[in-house]
PANUMAR-286488 format. One record per residue: y negated, z negated, x negated of N, C-alpha, C in turn. Coordinates in steps of 0.001 Angstrom, whole numbers, plus 524288, in hexadecimal, padded with zeros to 5 digits. Atoms other than C-alpha are relative to their C-alpha. Layout:
<atoms>
YZXYZXYZX ...
</atoms>
This chain:
<atoms>
7FC008028480476D7F2A6ED3F80CDB80227803E37FD35 7FF4F7FC3C80007D848A6F854808537FD5D802BF7F9BA 805597FF1680290D77966FB9D8018E7FFCD7FD657FA9D 7FE268043B804F6D786F6EE6C7F88A8055D801797FD5F 7FB5E7FF48802E0D86626F23B7F51D7FEC7804197FACE 800AE7FB6A80269D8246700627EFDF7FC287FE507FBCA 803137FF6B802A2D75F86FB7C7E9D7802A07FC9E7FB88 7FECA80319802BED7D1F6EFD27E2D08032C8033D7FB78 7FCC57FD1C802EED88366F8CC7DDCF7FCC88049E7FB51 8012C7FCAE800E9D7E9C702087D98E7FD6E7FDFF7FA9F 80354802B0803F9D76C26F7DD7D0D18055D7FE067FBBE 7FBE980157804AFD835B6F39B7CA01803A1803B87FD7B 7FDD87FA5B80454D884F701497C55E7FA46803127FD16 805DE7FDD78039AD78FE703A77BFDB800327FA297FCBD 80191803EE8057CD799A6F63C7B84D804F8802227FDE5 7FA5B7FE7F80168D88646FA147B48A7FCDE8062F7FB6D 8027B7FA2F804E3D8138708507AD2A7FD927FC297FB7F 8041D800BC802B3D76326FFD57A8A4802887FB627FBDE 7FAEF802E980271D80AC6F5E97A2CF802E88020E7FD37 7FBCB7FD9F80306D89977002179C457FAB3803BE7FCEE 804C27FED08030DD7B5570758796647FF397FBAD7FC4A 8013380658803BBD76E26FA3979128805537FE8A7FB53 7FA3780113801C0D84C46F85D78CE48012E803C27FAA5 7FF257FA9D805A7D860C70688783477FADD7FEE47FC9F 805958013080300D780A7031877E6D7FFC97FAA87FC21 7FEDC8067D80270D7B9A6F5257794480358801D27FD6B 7FA477FE318040ED88176FAE2774817FD3C8034C7FA7D 801CB7FBB180248D7FFD7061976E8D7FE397FBF47F977 802E17FFEB8047AD75E66FEC6765E5803E57F9AF7FE26 7FC31802F98031FD7FC56F35E763498031A802127FBFE 7FC247FD638038ED87FF6FD7D75B85800567FE9A7FB25 8016D7FE8B8068BD87FC6FBDA74B5E8005B805D67FEB9 8012D7FA2E80024D833570A1F7480E803B0800847FA77 7FAC07FF8E80458D8D86708B473CFB8032E800C080188 7FABC7FDA47FD6FD9804709A9745ED7FFBD80528802C0 7FFC57FA847FC40D92DE7164674C03803EB802927FC51 7FB737FB18804F4D9C8872223746877FBBD8035B7FF50 803437FBCC802C9D964F72BAA73EC0800E48053780509 7FEAD7FBC37FA72D9D157359C749A07FBCA7FFE3803CA 80504802697FBCBD921872EF87542C7FC8E803F87FEEB 803F47FE9A8026DD893F7333074B277FCFC806278001B 803187F96280056D7FA17418574D7D7FCA07FF9D7FBE4 8047A7FEFB80627D7A3F744C873FA27FCF8804F4801BD 803E07FC747FEE7D6F0974CD4741377FED1802177FADD 7FFC57FDEC803FDD6C8775535734FB7FA69801BD8003F 805D57FE857FF0CD5DFE75464731AF8008D8014A7FA1B 7FFE47FF91803ABD59EF75B01725307FB8D7FBFE7FCD3 80164804D2800B3D559D7501871AF77FA2A801BC7FDBD 804EB7FE75801C5D468D7503F717CA800A68011E7F8BC 7FCF07FFAD8050BD4A5B74F9C708CB800D4804A27FD78 7FD5F7FA86801B4D50D475C83709677FC728049380072 8052C7FC927FD07D44FF763AC7119C7FCB08002D7FA93 804167FFE3802CFD3CBA75E90707577FFDC8038F7FA98 7FE677FBB280480D43B5764646FB327FFFE8042E80083 8004F7FA6F7FFA7D45F1771BD700C97FA70801BB7FF45 8064E7FE298005DD370177188703147FEA87FFCD7F991 8011C7FF9F8023ED358776E826F6488025E805187FBF5 7FC417FB4A80227D3EEF778426F0B17FCEB804A2800F4 803517F9C67FEB6D3770784316F7CF7FBB2800807FD35 80395800BB801A7D2A3877E446F385802AD801007FA69 7FE3E7FE9780552D308777E406E5247FFF1805577FF43 7FE947FA417FE83D34CC78BA06E6F17F98C804CD7FEFB 804367FF1F7FC58D284D791386EC837FC4F7FFB77FAEB 803DF7FE64805A4D211D78CD06E15F801B6802487FB25 7FDA37FE32803D5D292B78FC16D7567FEB6806517FE2F 800777FA007FEC3D28C479DE86DC677F960801AD7FEC1 805747FD9180220D189E79DA56DCD17FD7E7FF6D7F9D2 8023380306805D0D18397980A6CE3380291804F97FD1E 7FCF97FAFF8033ED221B7A4BF6C9857FB7C8045A802B3 804647FA397FD13D19AC7AE8E6D27C7F99D800597FD6A 805838019B8056ED0D387A73B6CA808005A802397FBDE 7FDC97FE618066DD13467AABC6BE0C7FF308044F8000A 7FF247FAD18012BD18187B7936BF5D7F92D800E580279 804E07FDE07FE14D09FB7BB2E6C62A7FC117FF467FA11 8049580052804FDD025F7B5896BA3680295802417FACB 7FF647FDE5804BDD0B947BB4D6AFF47FF02805D980205 802767FAAF7FF54D08747C8286B7397FAF9800EE7FF60 80457800F080157CFAC67C5F06B5187FE9D801667FAB7 8001E80040805D3CFB917C1566A772800D28054180053 7FDD37FBBC802D8D04EB7CE476A37B7FAB88032C80068 803D27FA157FED6CF9797D73F6ABE67FAE7800767FCEF 80374800ED80385CEE497CF946A4FA800AB800C77FAD3 7FD828006480620CF4C27CFF5697577FF42807577FF3F 7FF1A7FACE8002FCF6CF7DF4F699A67FB388036580135 806CD7FDF47FE86CE8407E2F469E5E7FDEE7FCF07FB00 80324800E6804BFCE2757DA02693CD802BD804567FAB2 7FD557FC2780486CEC467E11E688B07FE37806EF8016B 802477FB1A7FFB7CE77B7EF6A68F067FB9E7FEBA7FE34 805B880022803ACCD9E77EB6368C0A7FF127FFDF7FBD8 8012A7FFAF80553CDC847E77A67FEF7FFEA804987FCEA 7FFFE7F9EA801CECE3067F3F867BF77FDDA8038D8018B 803EE7FB007FC8ACD9677FC616843D805218048C8007E 7FB2A7F9977FDE0CE7D6802D36891E7FD0F805478045E 803057FD307FDB1CE052807C26941A7FEA6807067FE25 802F77FA9C800F9CD6F780EF568DD780265803877FBA8 7FE917FBAA8031FCDE4D814846832B803CD802FD8010C 7FBB97FB797FDB6CE89D819B668B917FB2A805C48021F 802597FBE37FECFCDC9382082691B37FDB58056E7FBC0 803367FA8F804FCCD6BE825BA6834980486802167FECD 7FA797FF518027ECE4F48289C67F9F8000B8050C80462 7FE8D7FABE7F9C9CE6A4832C968BED7F986802C57FF81 803EE7FD1880173CD91A8372C6890E7FF1C8034C7FA9F 800787FCC280493CD9F483B8467B2A80545801C57FF9F 7FC907FC4B7FFBFCE79783FBE67D3280152806507FEC6 802437FA7980007CE47484E1867D2E7FD55802877FCED 8054A7FEF3804B6CDAEE84D8167362802797FF597FB97 7FD967FE53804FFCE2A98487C6693480530803D37FF9F 7FE8A7FC147FF2ECECF68510E66C7C7FEC38043D7FCFE 8031E7FD2280246CE53685AFC665E47FDFB7FFD17FAFF 802938006180570CE191853FE65B247FAC0802407FD5E 804A87FDE180098CD24F8568765B247FF227FD027FABC 8028C803D680587CCC1E8541764CDC7FB2C7FE6F80277 8055C804E180018CC0C38494C64B537FC35802F680073 8050A7FE007FF1BCB2AF84BAA64FBD7FC967FA93801BD 803D7802FD7FE7ACA6CB843D8650D27FC65802C98058A 803247FEA67FBF1CA0CA84B1E65B598034A804DE80184 7FC437FBB97FEB5CA6CC853D8665B37FD41805E47FDD5 8031D7FA9E7FDF1C9BF285DE866457801B8803077F8CA 7FD777FD7F80329CA46486175656D0805C77FF2C8004E 7FAAB7FE187FEB2CB1578632C65D7E801BD8041D800AC 7FF467F9F97FF5ECB7D886F5265A7080160801F780400 7FF567FDE77F9C0CB8F7876CA667C5805BB800927FF9B 7FB857FF3B7FF36CC72E878AB6661C802F07FB66800ED 7FEA9803568009DCC94A86A0D663DC7FF587FDEB806AE 80188800DF7FAA8CC124868BD671FE804258011D802A4 7FC7A7FBF87FC3ECCAED874AC678FF805FC7FC007FED4 7FA8A801ED8010CCD8C186D906735C7FF827FB7D80268 8003B805867FC10CD41585FC4678718006D8016A80401 801107FF5E7F8CECD05D8655D686348066B8039E8020F 7FB577FD217FD12CDC6186DA76874F8062B7FA9A7FE8F 7FAAD80524800B4CE66A8619C680207FF2D7FCFF80651 801968036A7FCE9CDF9B8582668C3F80317803038054E 7FEAF800917FB86CE23A860E5696E08076F802517FEC1 7FB1F7FFCC800EFCF06A8658269159804027F9FE7FFF1 7FC7D805BB80091CF4F18579A68FEE7FE317FB7F8041C 80101802897FB7FCED108502D69A0A7FEB080213802B0 801D57FEB57FCAFCE94C8583A6A31D80140802B380417 7FE157FE307FA3ACEADA85F186B0E98007D8052A7FEDD 7FEDD7FBFC7FFE1CEFF786D036AE44801F5804AD80425 7FC7F7FF237FBB7CF64D86DED6BC077FCA0804C28018B 802A47FCE87FCC4CEB24877D26C0E17FE208055A7FC4D 7FFB97FC0F8025ACEAB8880636B4B3803388065F8017E 7FB887FBD27FF80CEF6788E4F6B3C080395801627FB37 7FC027FF0180465CFC02891616ADC5802D3803AA7FF15 7FC297FB427FE51D03BF89C266A9E180383800B07FA60 7FBB67FDFE805FCD0EAE89F9C69F9F8008C7FAD87FC64 7FFB8804C9804A3D103E890DF69A5B7F9C58004B7FC38 8064980059800DBCFF31892406973C7FDCD7FDB580483 8033A801337FA6BCF61188A0869EED7F8D2800FB7FD7A 806407FFD780043CE71188C8B6A03D7FAD17FDEC80177 80388804077FE26CDD4D882B669F107FA748026C7FFB4 804607FC927FF11CCF4C888826A3AA7FCEA7FC0C7FBC3 8049580163803A0CC40D8865F698D27FDED7FC4780347 803588043F7FCD9CBD3687DA36A2B9801067FA447FFA7 7FC608056D7FF7ECC7CC872786A35F7FEC97FF8C7F9CA 802BE80147806F0CC67B8735F6924A7FBCC7FE2F7FDF6 80641801F98025FCB8F78714C6929A8002A7F9D980204 7FF558059F7FD39CB9D48654F69C9F802D07FCE47FDF7 7FE5F8056480426CC48E85E69697017FD418001F7F8B6 8034A800EF8061DCBEF086080688A27FBF77FC0680135 8050A803BD7FF57CB36A85AA168CE08009A7F90980287 7FD858055D7FDD7CBA4B84F4F69356802337FC467FAF3 7FE19803CF8054CCBFDC84BEB6848C7FABD7FFB37FC81 804AF801C480300CB3A584DA967CD17FA3980129801C7 804A6800E47FEA4CA86E84EFA6853D7FDA980397802E5 801287F92F7FD3BCA0BB857AC68CDC7FAED803267FC55 801DB7FD2B802D7C97FA85AEE680B6801EF803FC7FD7C 7FC977FB048025BCA1EF8649F67A3C7FF41803E980448 800897FA5D7FE48CA20B8739967C00805BA802A07FBFF 7FA9F7FF7C80176CAD3987AA367B4B7FFE880609801F6 7FF967FA26800C5CAFA3889916773C80761801B580065 7FBD97FF147FDD6CBC3688DA067E768031E8040C7FBE4 7FD8B7FB8C80314CC681893E76754D8056E7FDE07FF00 7FAC3800007FF86CD4B6893606715D801087FCFC7FC65 8004D80530802CDCD84A8872B66B0C804A57FE8C7FF6D 7FBF1803418006BCE48E87F09664AF8041D805FB7FD42 7FCF77FDCF80094CF10B8853166031805648019780280 7FCAD7FF567FCEACFFB1888C4662CD800367FB1B8065A 7FF1C804367F999D02DF87C6866B827FB6F7FC59801DE 804DD801BF7FCEACF5538786766F557F9A4803BA801BB 804DA7FA177FE59CEEA9886976708B7FCFF800DF804AF 803998006D7FC28CE5BB887F667A467FD76804F78013E 801FB7F9427FFFACE244897A367CDD7FBD48002B80478 8038F7FFB27FC08CD5008993F682E7800DF805A3802B3 7FF697FAA07FCD3CD6478A42168CB57F989802B280367 805617FEEC7FD9ECC8688A8E668EE87FEF5802DF80656 800AA7FEB87FA30CC9DD8B09369BFE800D17FC9B803F8 7FEC78036C7FD0ECD0358A5586A2917FD5D7FAE280068 8018180549801ADCC77F89B2769B7A803DC7FB9980125 7FCE8804E2800CBCD1A0892A6698858039D800A97FD66 7FB33801C080571CDAC488D5668E138067E801DC8007E 7FAE07FFBB80026CE85C8925668D24802DC7FD7E7FCE6 7FCC2803E9803A4CF35B887E26894A80400800C0802BC 7FA2A8008E7FFCBD017788678688ED800707FB3F804BE 7FF73804367FC4FD052F88000694BE8066C7FB6C7FD65 7FC038028880529D1153878F568B5E7FB1A7F9A580008 803238042E80262D0F4686A14689917FDFC7FF6C7FAB4 80274802AB80329D07138659267EAA8009A7FC607FDBB 7FF01805E780283D0B5F85CC7673397F92A800AC7FE2B 804118009B80307CFEC68566366E1B800B5800867FB4B 80114802F18063ECFA3385571660C9801977FACE7FEBE 7FF7E804E2801CFCF979846E46611C7FEEB7FDE2805DE 800CE804917FBC5CF88F83D0866BB27FCA47F9EC7FF41 803BA805B980205CED5E8315F66A248039E7F93F8010E 80211805117FF62CEF9382295668FA7FC217FC6E7FD9C 80399803D47FFE3CE5828196866B3B801C57FBE97FDC6 7FE168036B8041FCE5B280F7665FD77FAF07FAC0801F6 8037D805767FE7ECD8FF808D4663197FB9A8027B803E3 8021A7FF0D7FBFBCCE8180A4366C9E7F9CD7FC7F800C5 805038032B7FEF5CBEEE804EA66CA67FB628033E80322 8044C800817FE4FCB170806B7674247FAE47FD927FF3F 805168031E7FED7CA3C5805316741B7FC81804018033B 800717FDC87FA00CA13A80713680FF801DC8061180281 7FC4D7FCFE7FE62CA49C815E3685AF80254804C17FB48 7FD5C7FCD98047CCA73F81B336767D8069F7FC4E7FEBC 7FAFC802B880102CB63B818F56755C8034E801217F809 7FDB07FCE5805A3CBBB581915665CD805E87FE767FFFC 7F9E68005E80055CCABA819FC66517802CB802F77FB33 7FD3D7FE9F80418CD45D81B8E65A85803EC80184800C9 7FB1B7FCCB7FE75CDEF68253E65E1F8029F8013F7FC66 7FDE47FFDA803F4CE9968267E6562C8043280674801F0 7FEA87FA487FF25CF1C48353C65550805EE7FEE47FF49 7FC887FF9480058CFE7B835E96592680390805AB8019B 7FF7C7F873800E7D077A842A8657CB8079C7FE53804E8 7FE63800EE7FBF2D1055842F8663F9806B7801577FCB1 7F8897FE3A80373D20DC842C965EE6803277FE398052C 7FB6C7FFBB7FCE5D2DE2844C2664BB802D87FA037FF1A 7FC8F805BB8013FD3533837986651180690802FC7FF1D 7FB8A8007680099D42668386D65EC6805387FC397FF66 7FCFB804597FE14D4E378303C663DB8023D7FE497F8BA 7FF1D801FD804CDD53108263F658E57FC8B7FF347FC08 804D4801F0802B8D466182860650D47FB377FF6B80263 803E2801757FD66D3A2F82134651A37FD7A8009F7FA7E 802617FDBE8019ED2E90824C064DC47F9567FB3B7FE8E 8028F8003D7FD77D232181CB064C1A7F9CD8036880046 804517FC8F80042D16BA8230C6513E7F9117FFB17FD62 805FE801BF80516D0A70824126458E7FB988061B80348 805CB7FCBB7FDADCFE048298964C7F7FFFC805447F97D 8038E7FD8280481CF84E8365D642E67FC6A7FF1D7FE76 80628800718039ACEB1B83330641897FED57FCD98059B 80328802FA7FBFDCE10682A19649EF7FB43802117FF36 806027FE267FDB5CD4C082F91650027FC7B7FB04800F8 80512804967FD18CC709826D4654737FDC7805A2802C3 802407FE7A7FBC8CC3BB82CBA661827FC207FC9880207 803D7802B57FD02CB68982A6A6668B802A88017780569 7FECC7FF307FA09CB68182AFB6755E7FBBF7FDE5803D7 80300803A97FC54CABF9828E767F8B802218006D80462 7FE1D8011F7F99ACB0CB8249968DAB7FADF7FD3880265 804347FFDB7FD01CA852823B3698C4803198018B8050F 7FE1E7FF357F981CB08281FAE6A544805CA803B67FD03 7F88E7FF6E802F8CBE888282D6A4C37FC978054C7FB7D 800E57FD21804A2CB5A08337369C8E800C77FEC07F9BB 7FF4A7FFE780614CB8428352B68D5D7FF07802CD7FD52 8010D7FCFA802C1CB26983C026831D802407FF467FADB 7FEDA7FFA1806DFCB80883E0B674437FAB6801BB7FDF2 804D0800B5801BACAB9983BD866C8180101800A27F922 7FF267FEA8805C3CB17B83CCD65EDA806277FE0A80022 7FA73801948027ACBE8783C7F657CF8003B7FF337FB12 7FE918003B803DECC272837CF64A68804907FED37FE93 7FBA4802F88038CCCC5B83583640177FF387FCE87FDC9 7FFEC805BA801B9CD05E8268863D4B80469800F97FC34 7FBA8800B480509CDC3F8296C6363A804D78027480181 7FA1F7FD617FFD7CE8B58315D63208805777FD2A7FE85 7F9818051780197CF4DE828576338E80399804B37FDC2 7FAD87FBFF800B9CFF4B834C3632CD8035680095802FE 7FD807FCE67FC9CD07E583D39637CD8046B7FD1980136 7FAD8802157FDE9D15E983A2963DCA80369802CE7FC1B 
</atoms>
């Protein structure tokens, strides 16, 4: 009897619980959504899709713009380089510079005109060789004593042949005057020259250059060195213009003739 009472009591309590749950669900579903208070709603902050898309578009636009800028800068650099190269080729800048350095010590001595090296005065050959050694050579191994330097005659012959070709012959002798004096010392087989800096008579400016194969014809202006005076502007004018014919094979050059083209005037 007691068991039956306990079972009835348990079933009644279980029914009450189910009825309570059912009632709560019914109340929840029957409630008007407009009556829900804002405070009762939990808001979750979710990034908007549109904002994300705008951000990606901005990044893509910036990257694209930078790419275009870098491409334009690169194109300008290439164009500038090509233009400079074309200009150098058109003006033969590098070749003119090469010949200018080669001719500088020669024009410094103002050699006379000649049509064939066989007619060159011996003094012209020696003076040009001494000038090249003094102005553009390495004299660090030469003997020096009391303001003079001794240049071996062998070096004079070697340099002279590098200017006028291997077919020349040299008779060693004293050449020049006070400023460019080169005294031949027989006992030393060397030329005694002043160790002080030399001032060239002229420096060359190549105004035109043409060639047929290995033979180059150059129009060379002779300019005298001048001292700049502050406040005084002077136009540099050539004294004369000479035509040089030079053969060039690789790095080897040989002057085959020099002729007067025009006397322009003096400063």
